[in-house]
DORO-688359 format. One line per 3 residues: for each residue x, y, z of N, C-alpha, C. Coordinates in steps of 0.05 Angstrom, whole numbers. Each point is the difference from the previous one (the first is absolute). Layout:
# residues N
X Y Z X Y Z X Y Z ~ ...
***
This chain:
# residues 509
-513 -1399 -1037 19 -22 16 4 -2 21 ~ -10 -11 13 7 -7 32 35 -3 4 ~ 17 16 18 30 -14 7 1 1 19
18 -9 3 16 -19 26 33 2 -7 ~ 17 10 22 22 1 2 8 -19 25 ~ 22 -9 -3 13 -16 21 26 11 2
7 1 25 20 19 5 27 -6 17 ~ 16 -24 -11 14 -18 15 9 -25 -12 ~ 12 -21 -6 12 -24 -11 -1 -17 16
7 -12 -4 -2 -31 23 -18 -16 0 ~ -5 -28 25 -12 -9 5 -38 10 0 ~ 2 20 11 -15 19 9 -18 15 -30
16 10 -12 -9 21 -21 -5 -16 -21 ~ 19 -30 -4 -20 -20 -20 -21 -17 6 ~ 6 -2 24 -29 -18 9 -15 8 -10
-5 37 10 -23 16 -6 -2 7 -28 ~ 9 0 -15 -4 5 -21 -15 -30 -15 ~ 25 -15 3 -20 -31 -9 -23 2 -3
-12 -1 28 -28 -6 12 -22 27 -7 ~ 16 19 -9 -22 13 -10 -5 14 -25 ~ 22 -8 -10 -8 -13 -31 -11 -17 -4
5 -19 14 -24 -19 3 -32 3 -5 ~ -2 6 25 -19 14 11 -24 17 -28 ~ 18 28 -3 -12 15 -20 3 -7 -29
18 -14 -14 7 -5 -26 10 -24 -12 ~ -16 -19 20 0 -28 -9 -19 -8 -29 ~ -18 13 -1 -8 0 -28 -9 26 -20
21 20 -1 -4 16 -14 17 29 23 ~ 14 15 -14 16 32 7 -14 15 18 ~ -8 -10 10 -28 23 17 10 23 23
28 -4 15 21 20 8 26 1 3 ~ 4 27 -6 31 -7 0 10 -3 7 ~ 20 -17 17 21 -8 24 26 3 -9
16 13 15 28 8 2 23 -6 25 ~ 17 -6 -8 16 -2 29 26 10 -8 ~ 2 13 15 29 34 2 17 -18 22
30 -16 -3 17 -10 9 23 21 2 ~ 19 5 8 17 12 6 30 -27 -3 ~ 18 2 -24 20 -19 -1 20 6 39
-1 33 5 20 4 16 -12 -14 35 ~ -26 -8 2 -16 -14 23 12 -28 3 ~ 8 -13 19 -6 -29 -7 -15 -9 27
-6 -24 -2 -26 -10 18 7 -21 23 ~ -8 8 20 -5 -20 5 -2 -29 7 ~ 26 -12 1 0 -29 -9 -3 -19 15
-27 4 10 -8 -28 21 -37 6 -10 ~ -3 -24 20 -28 -13 -10 -6 -11 -10 ~ 21 -21 -6 2 -36 -10 -11 -15 13
-18 1 18 -25 -20 4 -22 4 7 ~ -16 -10 -10 -34 2 -8 -7 -16 9 ~ -23 1 8 -39 -6 12 -10 -15 -31
-13 -21 3 -22 -14 -23 -10 30 -10 ~ -8 22 2 -9 4 -12 10 20 -20 ~ 33 5 -9 4 -3 -11 1 -8 -34
-10 -28 9 -16 -30 -27 -22 21 -9 ~ -18 8 22 -32 23 -18 22 16 -18 ~ 20 22 16 -4 19 -22 15 -13 -28
13 -25 5 17 -1 -37 -20 -12 -14 ~ -27 -17 9 -10 -11 -19 -19 21 -13 ~ -6 22 36 -24 24 -13 7 12 -36
39 4 6 4 20 -29 16 -21 -17 ~ -4 -24 10 -4 -19 -34 46 -4 6 ~ -1 -1 22 30 -8 -2 2 -30 3
18 -19 -19 4 -23 3 23 -20 15 ~ -16 -12 15 19 1 21 29 -16 -8 ~ 3 -19 -10 24 -7 -14 25 28 -13
-20 15 -5 17 23 -11 11 20 25 ~ -16 -5 18 -1 25 22 26 -15 12 ~ 6 -22 8 27 -21 16 12 8 -11
8 -6 -27 21 0 -23 18 25 6 ~ -22 24 0 7 31 -1 6 5 25 ~ 1 -5 17 5 9 32 11 -14 20
10 -20 -18 12 -23 20 -12 -11 21 ~ -20 -2 0 -26 -4 22 -1 -24 4 ~ -1 -5 25 2 -25 18 -34 -5 8
-7 -25 13 -21 -11 10 7 5 30 ~ -32 13 12 5 16 31 -23 -21 10 ~ 5 -17 30 -22 -13 1 -9 2 25
12 28 9 -4 12 20 31 12 29 ~ -9 2 16 29 24 14 13 -32 26 ~ 18 -5 -5 14 -7 26 12 21 24
-12 -1 23 10 14 24 19 -10 23 ~ 22 9 0 21 -23 16 5 31 30 ~ 11 -16 10 11 30 33 -23 14 8
-21 -3 -8 -24 30 12 -9 -14 27 ~ 18 -21 1 -20 -3 33 35 -10 19 ~ 1 2 24 22 -17 11 11 -32 5
25 -10 -10 6 -23 -5 -15 -15 17 ~ -12 -23 -17 -14 -14 11 5 -17 21 ~ -7 -18 19 20 -9 26 19 -26 -9
-2 -8 -24 15 -14 -9 31 15 -8 ~ -12 28 -10 27 11 4 -4 14 -31 ~ -17 -15 -18 -4 9 -33 -14 17 -4
8 24 -17 -19 19 -22 -20 -1 3 ~ -14 8 10 -34 4 -6 -10 -1 -23 ~ -20 -8 -18 -15 3 -36 -16 -8 0
-20 14 -8 -25 -10 -21 4 23 -22 ~ -28 -6 -13 -3 -6 -34 -29 17 4 ~ 1 25 -12 -21 8 -7 -11 -8 -38
-9 -18 -4 -10 -13 -17 -29 14 -23 ~ -1 -3 -24 -18 19 -11 -34 -24 1 ~ 5 -23 13 -28 -18 7 -5 -8 20
-15 -15 -3 -14 -19 32 -13 -17 -16 ~ -1 -25 15 -27 -14 -8 -22 -3 19 ~ -13 -3 -9 -33 10 16 -19 -21 -6
10 -19 42 -15 -18 -6 -19 4 29 ~ -25 2 -8 -21 -3 25 -4 -6 20 ~ 12 -16 16 -13 -14 12 -15 8 34
20 17 9 -8 15 24 4 33 -6 ~ -33 5 -22 7 34 -6 28 7 -18 ~ 18 -10 4 20 3 -18 32 -16 11
9 11 -23 29 -25 -3 26 12 29 ~ 0 25 5 12 10 27 -18 0 25 ~ -19 -7 7 -14 -12 24 8 -25 -4
1 -23 -16 -4 -23 -2 42 4 12 ~ 20 8 -7 23 8 4 5 1 21 ~ -6 26 15 -6 -3 15 -10 -9 36
-10 -19 -6 -18 -17 12 19 -35 4 ~ 8 4 -25 25 -33 4 20 7 2 ~ 12 -24 -12 27 -6 16 17 26 -11
2 14 -6 18 15 -24 24 -18 -1 ~ 9 -19 -9 20 -7 1 21 8 -34 ~ -13 12 -13 16 16 -19 -19 28 10
36 27 -3 -18 19 -3 -30 15 -22 ~ 2 21 8 -33 -3 -17 2 7 -31 ~ 30 5 -8 2 6 -28 0 -26 -14
15 -14 21 14 -35 -24 -30 -13 1 ~ -26 6 23 -17 -7 0 -26 -1 -15 ~ -2 29 -21 -18 6 -5 5 22 -28
26 -13 1 15 23 -32 4 -20 -19 ~ -12 -10 -29 17 -8 -17 21 18 -18 ~ 9 32 7 14 6 -16 27 -2 23
-7 -5 24 32 -1 21 9 -29 -13 ~ -22 -20 -1 9 -26 -7 30 1 -33 ~ -25 8 -10 18 4 -34 33 16 7
-9 24 12 31 15 14 23 -10 15 ~ -17 -23 17 18 -6 19 22 -28 -36 ~ -13 -2 -19 17 -23 -15 -1 18 -14
6 17 -5 3 35 -28 -20 -18 -24 ~ -19 -1 13 -27 -1 -27 -9 19 -5 ~ -14 3 -21 -22 15 -15 -25 -7 1
-21 16 -3 -24 -2 6 -14 -1 -34 ~ 10 -12 -18 6 -5 -30 3 -28 -10 ~ -25 -7 -5 6 -31 -13 -1 -4 -25
9 -12 -6 8 -9 -36 -18 13 -17 ~ -36 -12 6 -10 18 -10 -11 24 -3 ~ 16 19 26 -13 28 1 3 23 -26
-28 12 -2 3 20 -15 13 26 5 ~ 8 14 -8 3 29 10 -10 17 21 ~ 4 7 22 -9 7 28 -11 -25 11
5 -25 0 -15 -12 9 19 -26 17 ~ -17 -3 15 14 -26 28 -21 -1 14 ~ 16 -21 23 -17 -17 12 -14 11 23
22 28 14 0 25 15 3 19 -1 ~ 7 16 11 -13 32 -2 41 5 -4 ~ 10 9 -17 31 12 -2 6 24 -9
23 7 7 2 30 -14 38 -4 -11 ~ 10 30 -2 21 -4 -19 20 12 17 ~ 28 1 -4 21 19 10 25 4 -29
3 28 1 0 10 -30 20 29 5 ~ 12 -4 -29 11 27 5 2 14 -6 ~ -15 30 23 -11 8 -3 8 34 -22
30 -1 -4 -7 9 -28 -5 -8 -22 ~ 11 -18 -11 -14 -17 -16 -23 -3 -5 ~ -19 2 14 -29 1 0 -5 14 -1
9 28 7 -5 33 -8 0 0 -30 ~ 24 -16 -14 6 5 -23 -18 -20 -22 ~ 1 -13 16 -29 -21 -21 -20 24 1
-6 1 23 -35 7 -8 2 38 -12 ~ 28 1 -7 1 21 -13 -5 4 -35 ~ 8 -24 -1 4 -12 -34 -29 -3 -3
-14 -23 24 -29 -4 -16 -19 27 -4 ~ 7 15 20 -10 33 4 -3 11 -30 ~ 25 0 -7 1 20 -30 -10 -16 -23
4 -36 8 -9 -5 -19 -26 -8 -1 ~ -18 13 27 -24 7 -6 -17 26 -10 ~ 17 23 0 -5 18 -3 13 22 18
6 -10 21 11 34 21 25 6 -15 ~ 1 27 8 12 23 -11 23 2 25 ~ 32 -8 -6 15 1 16 17 31 6
0 7 4 19 33 -1 22 2 21 ~ 22 3 -11 22 -6 12 17 35 10 ~ -9 -4 21 5 37 9 -7 -2 26
23 26 10 -5 8 33 -18 19 8 ~ -4 -10 17 -24 33 -3 13 20 33 ~ 0 29 -11 9 8 3 -23 16 22
-22 1 -4 -19 20 16 -25 -13 -4 ~ -15 4 20 -27 -9 3 -16 25 2 ~ -26 14 -11 -9 27 -6 -28 -10 21
-2 -2 13 -38 -8 4 -12 35 4 ~ -33 -6 4 -8 27 2 -27 -11 8 ~ -18 11 26 -19 -4 11 -19 -25 3
24 -21 14 12 -21 11 -4 -20 -20 ~ 20 4 -30 5 -21 -14 16 10 -17 ~ 16 -24 -16 20 5 -13 1 7 -18
8 21 -16 -8 10 -22 15 -2 -25 ~ 28 3 0 16 -10 -10 33 -21 11 ~ 16 -22 -12 30 2 -3 24 13 -5
15 20 5 20 8 -19 23 -26 1 ~ 1 -5 -24 27 -17 -3 23 7 -14 ~ 23 -16 3 25 12 -21 -13 2 -28
-20 -17 -13 -10 -9 -21 -30 17 -19 ~ 0 9 23 -28 17 -1 -21 0 19 ~ -22 22 1 -22 -5 17 -21 -23 -14
-16 -8 34 -6 -19 -11 -30 2 17 ~ -27 -3 -12 -21 2 11 -17 -23 -6 ~ -21 3 24 -13 -30 6 -24 3 9
-27 -15 8 -15 -5 9 -8 -8 27 ~ 27 -17 8 6 -15 19 23 -7 1 ~ 12 -2 25 22 -16 12 5 -15 11
20 -9 -3 0 -31 18 37 3 15 ~ 0 3 10 18 6 23 22 -27 2 ~ 7 -6 -12 37 -19 13 30 2 1
-3 24 4 26 12 15 23 -6 18 ~ -22 -21 12 18 -18 26 -6 24 18 ~ 21 -3 25 5 13 28 -13 32 -7
4 10 -18 8 27 -8 -35 7 -3 ~ -10 -10 -15 -36 5 -2 6 30 -11 ~ 10 -5 -24 13 33 -22 -23 11 4
-29 -13 -8 -18 15 -13 -34 0 26 ~ 2 -8 7 -22 -9 30 21 17 16 ~ 12 6 2 13 16 28 -4 29 -6
-6 16 -32 -5 24 -11 -24 1 14 ~ -28 -23 6 -25 15 2 -9 -6 26 ~ 24 -5 11 -8 -12 32 4 32 26
-31 3 5 7 25 12 4 3 26 ~ 2 -21 1 9 4 33 18 -36 14 ~ -3 -1 18 14 -34 17 -13 -20 -22
24 -17 -7 -20 -15 -14 4 -28 -1 ~ 21 -4 19 10 -27 6 -7 -11 25 ~ -8 -30 0 5 -12 28 14 -25 0
16 13 25 21 -19 -2 -4 -27 10 ~ 14 -15 1 -6 -26 16 19 -5 12 ~ 21 25 1 28 -10 15 1 -11 27
-25 11 14 -4 -9 27 -11 -31 10 ~ -9 -10 -25 -2 -38 9 12 -11 -22 ~ 14 4 -20 15 -9 -22 30 15 8
22 -10 15 29 13 9 14 -2 -22 ~ 0 -31 -11 15 5 -33 0 27 -15 ~ 23 13 2 -2 17 -27 20 4 -21
16 -12 4 23 -7 -20 8 -31 -7 ~ 6 5 -22 13 -28 -16 29 -4 -3 ~ 20 -8 0 18 -11 -21 2 -31 -18
12 -1 -26 -14 -13 -14 18 -13 -20 ~ 3 -24 -4 21 -12 -23 -14 -16 -22 ~ 15 -1 -17 -19 -32 -23 34 -11 -3
-7 -34 2 21 -16 13 3 -14 -32 ~ 24 -6 -14 -11 -27 -20 2 -23 3 ~ -28 -26 -14 1 -11 13 22 -19 -22
10 -26 15 16 -15 -17 -22 -17 -23 ~ 0 -18 -18 -15 -13 -28 -7 -15 17 ~ 13 -17 24 -19 -26 1 -10 13 30
-12 22 15 -13 6 12 -27 -5 -13 ~ -25 -17 17 -21 16 -2 -16 2 19 ~ -4 32 -12 -13 15 22 -32 -3 19
3 3 20 -19 7 16 -33 6 -11 ~ -19 -22 -7 -24 1 -3 -25 26 26 ~ 20 15 13 -18 21 16 22 18 17
-2 18 10 12 22 6 13 -8 33 ~ 19 7 2 9 -9 35 6 34 10 ~ -5 -6 26 -6 31 16 7 -12 22
37 14 12 0 -7 17 4 30 23 ~ -14 -3 25 10 13 15 28 4 11 ~ 13 23 4 30 19 2 -11 10 30
23 11 9 1 12 21 -22 21 9 ~ -1 19 -27 -14 28 1 -13 -10 -28 ~ -31 -18 -8 -7 0 -12 5 -32 -12
0 -3 -28 -2 -19 -23 12 2 -30 ~ 17 -26 -4 -1 -2 -25 -16 -11 -23 ~ 3 -1 -27 -9 -17 -11 13 -12 -16
-1 -24 -20 17 -4 -17 -30 -7 -29 ~ 5 1 -18 -18 -2 -24 15 -13 -26 ~ -10 -18 -1 20 -22 -14 -13 13 -29
23 -3 -25 -9 2 -25 3 -18 -17 ~ -4 5 -24 20 -31 -18 27 2 0 ~ 19 29 7 25 2 -14 9 15 31
-18 10 18 17 12 25 -14 -2 19 ~ 5 13 20 -18 3 22 -2 24 16 ~ -22 14 9 4 25 7 3 -9 23
15 27 17 -4 -7 28 -5 29 16 ~ -13 -2 27 5 38 9 -4 -7 33 ~ 6 21 11 -1 1 30 -18 28 9
-29 -3 1 -16 22 7 11 0 41 ~ 4 33 0 6 -5 26 -3 38 10 ~ -8 -4 24 -9 28 15 25 12 2
1 30 6 25 12 -4 2 12 23 ~ -26 -2 23 9 16 24 9 -33 15 ~ 10 -20 -14 7 -28 7 30 -8 0
-1 8 -31 35 -3 5 2 17 -23 ~ 19 3 -7 15 26 -26 0 -18 -25 ~ 2 15 -27 8 -19 -22 29 -3 -2
21 4 19 15 -20 -13 -1 -18 26 ~ -14 -4 15 10 -18 28 -29 -29 -22 ~ -19 18 -20 -15 -27 -9 7 -15 -21
24 29 -24 19 -14 -7 18 -32 2 ~ 3 14 20 26 -24 15 -19 -24 17 ~ -26 12 6 -14 -33 8 -17 -15 -26
-3 23 -26 -4 -26 -9 16 0 -25 ~ 22 -2 1 27 -11 -12 -1 -23 4 ~ -6 1 47 18 -21 2 -24 -39 -5
-29 12 3 -11 -8 -6 -6 -14 -28 ~ 19 22 -17 -11 -19 -28 36 -20 -8 ~ 17 13 19 26 -13 5 15 7 -34
6 28 -4 7 12 -19 28 13 14 ~ 16 14 -23 20 5 17 -4 26 -4 ~ 31 26 19 -9 24 3 2 10 -28
0 -1 -26 14 10 -26 -41 -2 -10 ~ -2 -19 9 -31 9 -17 -14 25 5 ~ -8 10 -16 -24 27 -5 -28 -2 10
-12 11 18 -29 0 1 -15 32 -4 ~ -15 -7 -5 -29 24 -1 -2 16 22 ~ -19 16 2 -10 1 24 -19 33 -6
-22 -10 18 -31 12 -23 -22 11 31 ~ 1 12 -1 -19 26 25 -25 -8 -6 ~ -22 -5 9 -24 -7 -1 -29 16 28
-2 2 -27 -30 23 10 -18 -16 18 ~ -7 -11 19 -14 -13 9 -28 13 -1 ~ -20 -13 -20 -37 20 13 -7 -2 -30
-20 21 6 -13 13 -25 -17 23 -4 ~ 2 13 -18 -17 24 0 -27 1 -1 ~ -13 17 21 -30 -1 14 -14 6 -40
6 19 -18 -10 0 -20 14 -10 -19 ~ -3 -26 -9 13 -3 -23 -11 3 -33 ~ -29 12 1 -7 16 -25 -8 38 2
16 12 -3 -19 22 5 3 13 -33 ~ -18 15 -6 -8 13 -25 1 -24 -22 ~ 14 8 -13 1 -18 -25 25 -12 2
21 -10 25 17 -6 -7 -10 -22 19 ~ 26 -34 7 -4 -21 14 22 -11 1 ~ 3 3 24 31 -16 14 -2 -33 -6
15 -13 -14 11 -28 4 24 -16 9 ~ 3 -15 8 18 -15 5 25 13 22 ~ 14 -1 -1 15 28 23 -3 19 5
-19 13 -20 -4 30 14 -25 3 22 ~ -20 -22 -1 -21 -7 9 12 -5 24 ~ 17 -17 10 -3 -18 25 27 -19 7
12 -6 13 10 -31 8 -2 -11 24 ~ 0 -30 -6 4 -11 20 25 -25 4 ~ 14 -3 13 27 -17 -3 -12 -28 -15
19 -8 -12 -12 -15 -20 1 -37 8 ~ -12 3 21 7 -24 16 -15 -22 3 ~ -34 4 -18 -8 -11 -12 -4 -3 -34
8 19 -11 4 5 -31 -29 13 -11 ~ 5 23 13 -26 12 -1 1 21 -26 ~ 24 5 -14 12 26 -7 -21 -6 -35
7 -15 -3 -14 2 -35 -33 -11 11 ~ -15 -7 18 -24 -7 -2 -9 21 9 ~ 14 29 6 -24 22 19 7 26 -30
23 -9 -23 2 11 -20 -31 -8 -20 ~ 8 -29 1 -30 -23 -25 -24 24 22 ~ -4 3 17 -29 -4 23 -5 40 -11
16 14 5 3 36 -3 -15 0 -28 ~ 18 -5 -28 -2 -2 -20 -41 -10 -3 ~ 2 -22 4 -29 -17 -4 -20 16 18
6 16 20 -14 7 11 -17 27 -11 ~ 29 19 -17 8 18 -6 -23 -3 -34 ~ 1 -24 -12 -20 1 -25 -28 0 17
-6 -18 21 -24 -5 12 -11 28 4 ~ 6 15 9 -3 30 4 -7 22 -14 ~ 19 2 -24 7 15 -14 -22 20 -15
-15 16 -4 -16 -5 -17 12 37 -21 ~ 27 3 3 8 16 -23 -16 30 19 ~ -3 19 -20 -8 26 -1 -31 1 30
-4 -21 -9 -30 -1 26 4 -18 23 ~ 20 -5 13 9 -19 21 -1 26 18 ~ -21 -13 26 -4 14 21 20 4 26
2 18 11 12 -11 28 -7 -6 20 ~ -11 -14 0 -23 -15 15 20 -33 -6 ~ -2 7 -32 11 -28 -6 42 -1 11
7 28 -9 22 -3 11 12 -7 32 ~ -24 6 19 8 4 9 -12 -37 19 ~ -8 -14 -18 -3 -26 9 16 -17 -16
9 12 -21 37 -17 -5 20 7 23 ~ 4 25 5 19 1 23 -16 -12 22 ~ -18 -12 15 -7 -6 21 1 -43 -15
-6 -7 -15 10 -19 -2 22 -9 -5 ~ 22 24 -17 29 -4 4 19 -7 28 ~ -18 27 17 11 -1 28 -1 -27 26
-30 -10 -9 -5 -22 17 14 -30 -5 ~ 16 4 -38 10 -17 -2 28 7 15 ~ 15 10 -8 15 3 23 2 -1 30
-19 14 2 3 1 33 -12 -40 10 ~ -9 -11 -19 -8 -31 0 25 -10 5 ~ 19 5 -23 25 -10 -10 20 -2 28
-2 28 -2 14 14 30 2 -20 32 ~ -30 -7 -7 1 -21 42 11 -24 -21 ~ -13 -11 -12 14 -29 -7 31 3 7
12 11 -13 36 11 -4 -2 4 34 ~ -14 17 18 15 -8 26 -15 -21 10 ~ -19 -11 6 -5 -38 1 27 -7 1
10 -6 -20 30 -14 -5 28 8 25 ~ -5 23 7 24 15 19 -11 -19 22 ~ -23 15 13 -21 0 24 -3 -26 18
4 -16 -32 -11 -32 16 40 -10 17 ~ 11 16 -8 27 -17 1 2 -2 33 ~ 35 -22 10 -2 -6 31 33 23 -2
15 8 -26 21 -5 1 6 39 26 ~ 16 -8 7 6 24 23 36 4 2 ~ 7 -11 -21 30 -2 -10 20 25 -8
-16 22 -4 10 22 -3 -27 18 -1 ~ 17 32 6 -19 20 3 -20 4 -18 ~ 3 -5 -24 -26 -1 -19 -20 -15 8
15 -31 7 -25 -13 7 -16 3 36 ~ 6 9 0 -4 10 28 -14 21 0 ~ 0 23 -21 -13 10 -14 -33 4 -5
12 -27 -29 -34 -3 -4 -21 -4 13 ~ -7 -6 25 -31 -5 13 -11 25 13 ~ 19 22 -8 -17 27 1 -11 13 -20
3 -18 -25 -4 20 -36 -27 -19 9 ~ -20 -17 14 -30 -12 2 -19 19 9 ~ 22 24 16 -25 19 8 -5 21 -13
12 -1 -27 -4 19 -23 -24 -16 -19 ~ -7 -27 1 -14 -9 -10 -32 -18 9 ~ -19 21 3 -14 -5 22 -22 -27 -22
-1 -1 -7 -23 -16 -19 23 -28 -5 ~ 20 0 -3 25 -27 5 -14 -10 20 ~ 11 17 32 3 0 27 -27 -15 8
-29 13 -9 -18 -4 1 -4 -46 -13 ~ 8 10 -27 -8 -29 -3 30 -31 10 ~ 14 12 12 18 -11 10 -24 -9 27
5 9 15 -20 2 25 -22 -28 -3 ~ -17 5 -22 -22 -14 -14 12 -35 3 ~ 19 2 -17 18 -29 -19 11 -2 22
4 11 26 12 -28 21 -17 -19 14 ~ -21 5 -10 -20 -14 6 -27 -16 -7 ~ 8 11 -35 -20 -14 -22 31 -3 -24
-25 -13 -27 20 -10 -17 0 21 -11 ~ 32 12 -21 -8 19 -9 -20 -10 -37 ~ -19 13 3 -13 -11 -25 -15 21 -30
-12 -2 -8 -5 14 -27 -24 30 14 ~ -2 0 4 -30 21 11 13 11 20 ~ 28 1 2 16 9 22 16 23 -9
4 -1 -30 12 21 -22 -10 -7 -21 ~ -22 2 -9 -14 1 -20 -6 21 -2 ~ -2 32 14 2 20 -16 26 12 -14
15 -13 0 23 4 -15 -5 10 -30 ~ 10 26 -2 -3 16 -24 25 -17 -16 ~ 21 -4 -2 25 -15 -18 -13 -25 -11
-12 -8 12 0 -32 9 24 -11 -17 ~ 23 4 21 19 -9 -8 3 -25 21 ~ 0 -5 26 9 -7 17 -30 -11 13
-7 -22 3 -27 -8 13 10 -9 31 ~ -25 -7 4 7 -23 27 22 -21 -8 ~ 5 -12 -23 19 -24 -4 24 13 5
15 21 -10 22 3 -4 6 16 43 ~ -18 8 5 0 4 29 6 -26 18 ~ -16 -15 -8 5 -26 22 33 -5 -13
5 -3 -21 30 -9 0 21 18 12 ~ -5 25 7 13 12 14 -5 -3 32 ~ -25 3 1 7 1 27 6 -19 13
-11 -27 -10 12 -30 7 25 -10 -2 ~ 15 9 -28 33 -4 1 12 13 16 ~ -13 29 18 9 18 15 0 -7 39
-20 -17 -14 -9 -28 37 -23 29 9 ~ -15 7 -16 -20 5 23 -26 -8 -12 ~ -8 -17 25 -19 -16 0 -17 -4 19
-33 12 -22 -16 2 21 -11 -23 28 ~ -11 11 19 -1 -21 28 -32 -12 6 ~ 3 -29 -29 -22 -2 1 -10 -27 26
-24 12 -2 -15 -20 25 -38 -14 -13 ~ 23 -16 -24 -29 -16 -10 11 -28 -5 ~ -31 -14 20 9 -37 -12 6 -12 -18
13 -16 -16 5 -9 -11 8 -41 4 ~ -1 -12 -8 10 -20 7 28 -11 -21 ~ 22 -18 24 30 0 -9 -7 -9 -23
20 -3 -27 -2 1 -26 -28 -2 -16 ~ -10 21 12 -27 6 -21 3 9 -22 ~ 35 18 -7 -4 20 -26 25 -26 -15
3 -17 17 21 -21 -17 4 6 -35 ~ -27 -21 -2 -10 3 -37 -1 42 -17 ~ 6 8 15 -1 23 -12 33 11 -2
10 -6 13 35 5 -14 6 -32 -14 ~ -13 -10 6 12 -33 -17 -8 8 -25 ~ -19 13 -2 -20 14 -25 20 11 -19
18 29 10 9 16 -2 27 -13 -5 ~ 18 -12 22 16 -7 -18 2 -10 -20 ~ -24 -24 -4 6 -14 -41 -13 23 -13
-7 15 3 -6 27 -17 32 10 -9 ~ 18 1 24 25 19 -12 16 -31 -9 ~ 8 -22 13 13 -21 -21 -10 4 -16
-30 1 -24 -3 -8 -24 9 33 -20 ~ -4 18 21 9 30 -16 28 -4 -3 ~ 26 -6 25 21 -15 -6 11 -20 -24
-21 -18 -1 10 -19 -21 -15 12 -32 ~ -10 12 -2 -11 13 -28 14 23 -4 ~ 2 23 8 9 24 -6 41 -1 -6
5 22 -8 28 -3 -20 19 16 23 ~ 15 -1 -7 22 17 21 8 21 -7 ~ 4 15 7 9 24 -1 18 4 -22
22 -16 1 19 -1 -27 -17 -6 -19 ~ -10 -23 -3 -11 -8 -21 -14 21 -14 ~ -23 11 15 -15 14 -17 13 24 -8
17 6 13 17 30 -14 18 -10 -17 ~ 3 -18 7 17 -18 -35 -19 2 -28 ~ -22 -4 19 -16 -12 -31 -13 29 -1
-7 16 12 -5 23 -9 12 32 -18 ~ 24 -6 10 17 18 -6 15 -23 -19 ~ 2 -19 -6 25 -15 -17 -7 -19 -13
-22 -10 2 -15 -25 -11 6 -22 10 ~ 12 -7 21 16 -16 2 -13 -26 7 ~ -20 2 -1 -4 -33 19 -32 0 -22
-16 -25 9 -27 -7 -20 -28 18 9 ~ 12 22 31 -22 24 3 -5 21 -21 ~ -20 4 -6 -13 15 -24 -18 16 16
14 36 3 -20 16 3 -27 14 -10 ~ -15 -14 2 -20 11 -26 -14 26 9 ~ -3 19 -14 -8 30 1 -40 -3 1
-2 18 20 -29 0 1 -21 30 -9 ~ 1 -10 -35 -11 23 -11 -33 0 2
***
């Protein structure tokens, strides 16, 4: 029987274990899958916001939505609210916009973005074209009374407790046949470009294939790297550290159905509301501020006293050039890391595990197949890197050295630089980004960032005054109808977790 050994628990390890087990053992035990995790190694408890693709993962491996929400203290996420990413408005107000997961498509003048750009723009782009933004303003979810598990009127995602999610997946995997080995790996034995065995405090482990989920250390893959294998993004993504803290919420507090990203002097902070607490972090550049200064600034931002203890995290921003070498594949932080501005961490784990299943042919896997896997993952990381850089370089802030240094980073992103040049004179549309590898951020997402950050194309297209009024009247009506029929965040969570209303979560079997 073929065998796969995953080293490292946490979200990356157990997501991979669950997906591989579903792929190979759904109809019988055809592949032996075991996961080795050490009780002495802590996990990085971030990555608590997700993108809608997480629902694809949950459904693919047979997880019930209500059970998942109960077990992980999860909440609904309609998108990300960005605050303070541009200079104060002319009225002295903090600039803000939302990147939701939906966009109404009303094709009157080719697309809704063209209609908005040529219209009077009485409302911001997100307010004009998104139902999710309208729902978020009223603390509503995209769920209606009749919504079944994973169903809704528009796309959505979740906030979740990363540690609880890892434990939930562990339980799910073990119940379906994955073997858990609680041991500490002392040595990795490699020979002729392959891992031969692992030496642990519980004995020797051999396997046909190894999945490295050991985090930034890349304990396994590093043994197979014959030359420099790290491609850094530090020249274009300046933030390399984070300070984090969890804050408990009062029982009367209603969680926001969106992530908040608030730009600070040397980076940005996140706020992620779960059912029982909020996760908070400040992602910053150590070249522009010290850990002590970052903690002080973040403490003031949150309004916490001097006795509050924070956690400090080092971030290795970049990717491995080869993420699959010989019989070892790196997944999660061992393969690469891009700051969590757009909540891509869990999606990258899912994508890597899924691509591994699609590429893996066990003993008959060819080097050309590994090369294609590596190219797919590298292109994905590079694409996401550009999308994150986009958020920064559109800012007009000059109030700190960090923000004054940001424009220089665009020089290291030739493709993004070219696209921005084009988008200065035309609408960003599907074919501009349709060669995407990850398929996570389409023209819809790019438009929210571009127009939310006031980067508008200079259009010279003839139109009639009031030509597009009916387009936005139609969308506004759709928004009002959605707000009338959908469940509030509090109502949905109470119903799903405690069964405290007439709403019943119906599983799709």
